[in-house]
C-alpha positions as CSV (number, residue, x, y, z in Angstrom):
1,M,-45.1,8.1,-26.5
2,D,-42.2,9.2,-28.2
3,L,-40.2,6.4,-30.0
4,L,-37.2,7.8,-31.1
5,S,-35.6,6.5,-35.3
6,Q,-32.9,4.4,-35.4
7,Q,-30.9,7.4,-36.7
8,D,-31.5,9.4,-33.3
9,Q,-30.2,5.8,-31.5
10,V,-27.1,5.7,-33.2
11,D,-26.1,9.3,-33.2
12,Q,-27.0,9.4,-29.1
13,A,-24.8,6.4,-28.4
14,A,-22.8,7.7,-30.5
15,N,-23.0,10.6,-28.2
16,Y,-22.7,8.8,-25.3
17,I,-19.3,7.1,-27.0
18,K,-17.5,10.1,-27.5
19,Q,-18.5,11.2,-23.6
20,L,-17.1,8.3,-22.8
21,K,-14.1,8.5,-24.6
22,E,-13.1,12.0,-23.5
23,R,-13.8,10.8,-19.4
24,V,-11.4,7.8,-20.2
25,D,-8.7,10.6,-21.2
26,E,-9.2,13.1,-18.9
27,L,-8.6,9.6,-16.1
28,K,-5.6,9.1,-18.4
29,G,-4.2,12.4,-17.6
30,K,-4.4,12.4,-13.7
31,K,-3.2,9.3,-13.6
32,E,0.0,10.2,-15.1
33,M,0.1,13.1,-13.1
34,A,-0.4,10.8,-9.8
35,M,3.1,8.2,-11.3
36,R,5.0,11.1,-12.1
37,A,3.8,12.8,-8.4
38,A,4.7,10.1,-7.1
39,G,7.7,8.8,-8.6
40,S,8.3,5.4,-9.8
41,N,9.6,3.7,-6.8
42,N,6.7,1.5,-5.4
43,D,7.1,3.5,-1.6
44,N,6.7,6.7,-3.1
45,L,3.3,5.1,-4.8
46,I,2.4,3.9,-0.7
47,D,3.5,7.2,0.5
48,A,0.7,9.0,-2.5
49,M,-1.7,6.2,-1.9
50,M,-1.2,6.6,2.5
51,I,-1.5,10.4,1.6
52,G,-4.5,11.7,4.3
53,L,-4.8,8.8,6.2
54,R,-4.6,9.2,9.3
55,L,-2.8,7.0,11.4
56,P,-4.4,4.2,12.9
57,V,-7.0,3.3,11.2
58,M,-9.6,0.2,12.3
59,D,-11.8,-2.0,10.3
60,L,-14.1,-4.2,11.9
61,R,-15.8,-7.4,9.6
62,D,-18.7,-8.9,10.7
63,M,-18.8,-11.7,8.7
64,G,-21.5,-14.3,10.6
65,S,-19.2,-16.7,12.7
66,S,-16.5,-15.1,11.7
67,L,-14.7,-10.9,11.8
68,E,-12.3,-9.7,10.6
69,V,-10.2,-6.3,11.5
70,M,-7.3,-5.2,10.2
71,L,-5.3,-2.3,12.3
72,I,-3.0,0.1,10.6
73,S,-0.8,2.0,12.5
74,G,2.8,3.9,12.1
75,L,6.2,2.5,13.6
76,N,5.9,4.8,16.8
77,K,2.4,4.6,17.9
78,N,2.5,0.5,18.0
79,F,-0.2,-1.3,20.6
80,M,0.2,-3.9,21.7
81,L,-1.5,-6.5,19.9
82,Y,-2.0,-8.8,23.2
83,E,-4.8,-6.1,23.9
84,V,-6.5,-6.5,20.7
85,I,-6.7,-10.2,20.8
86,S,-7.9,-10.0,24.5
87,V,-10.6,-7.5,24.2
88,L,-12.1,-10.3,20.9
89,E,-12.1,-13.0,23.2
90,E,-13.4,-11.3,26.3
91,E,-16.1,-10.9,24.1
92,G,-16.9,-14.1,23.0
93,A,-14.6,-14.3,19.7
94,E,-11.0,-16.4,19.0
95,V,-8.7,-15.7,17.2
96,V,-7.5,-17.8,14.6
97,S,-5.2,-16.0,12.7
98,A,-3.6,-13.7,12.9
99,S,-1.2,-11.2,10.8
100,V,1.3,-8.3,10.8
101,S,3.7,-6.9,8.2
102,T,5.6,-3.6,8.0
103,V,5.8,-1.5,4.9
104,R,8.5,1.6,5.3
105,D,6.7,3.8,8.6
106,K,3.6,2.0,8.6
107,V,2.7,-1.7,10.2
108,F,-0.7,-3.7,8.8
109,H,-2.1,-6.2,11.3
110,S,-4.4,-8.2,10.5
111,L,-6.3,-10.4,12.3
112,H,-9.2,-13.5,11.7
113,A,-11.5,-14.8,15.0
114,Q,-14.5,-17.7,15.1
115,V,-17.5,-16.4,16.9
116,K,-16.8,-18.8,20.0
117,I,-20.8,-20.3,21.1
118,S,-22.8,-19.4,17.6
119,R,-26.1,-19.2,19.8
120,V,-24.8,-16.5,21.5
121,G,-22.2,-14.7,18.8
122,V,-20.5,-11.6,19.2
123,E,-21.7,-8.2,19.5
124,T,-19.8,-7.0,16.9
125,S,-20.8,-2.4,18.4
126,R,-19.8,-3.4,22.0
127,V,-16.2,-5.2,20.4
128,W,-15.6,-1.7,17.9
129,Q,-16.1,0.6,20.8
130,R,-13.2,-1.4,22.8
131,L,-10.7,-1.5,19.4
132,Q,-11.2,2.2,19.3
133,E,-11.2,2.7,22.5
134,L,-7.9,1.3,22.8
135,I,-6.4,1.7,19.8
136,Y,-6.6,5.5,20.1
137,S,-5.9,5.9,23.6
138,T,-2.8,3.7,23.4
139,E,-2.4,6.6,20.5
140,L,-2.6,9.9,23.1
141,I,-0.2,8.1,25.8
142,H,2.2,7.2,22.9
143,D,2.2,11.5,22.0
144,V,2.3,12.9,25.6
């Protein structure tokens, strides 16, 4: 086994620190450019963060005895929230909280649901599929 001398270890550590500093400087430069491109306005920053985000977007998280559904849609492609709640309830979950927030032209929906019967549970993949069908079929109807 080849052991490094103490001086070699110090040299390697110094080189590594130098590389990290260069990487931090590079990332700071990218951040500054992004902030300038977005402007100092928070609305522009939100728009910059949402670039490339195709709406609507859905995220479903299975947390054992509960589910969390996050939906982001545009103002002009709004689906009926009661339809999302119906899908969750039909699949064995009870919605315990729901919130809706609007930021510029984006609508953020957050739903939290509990499994009604813990021994039966909820088939997350089926909920995902039904919500996808609901959200994207609604999008097609609104686009026509």
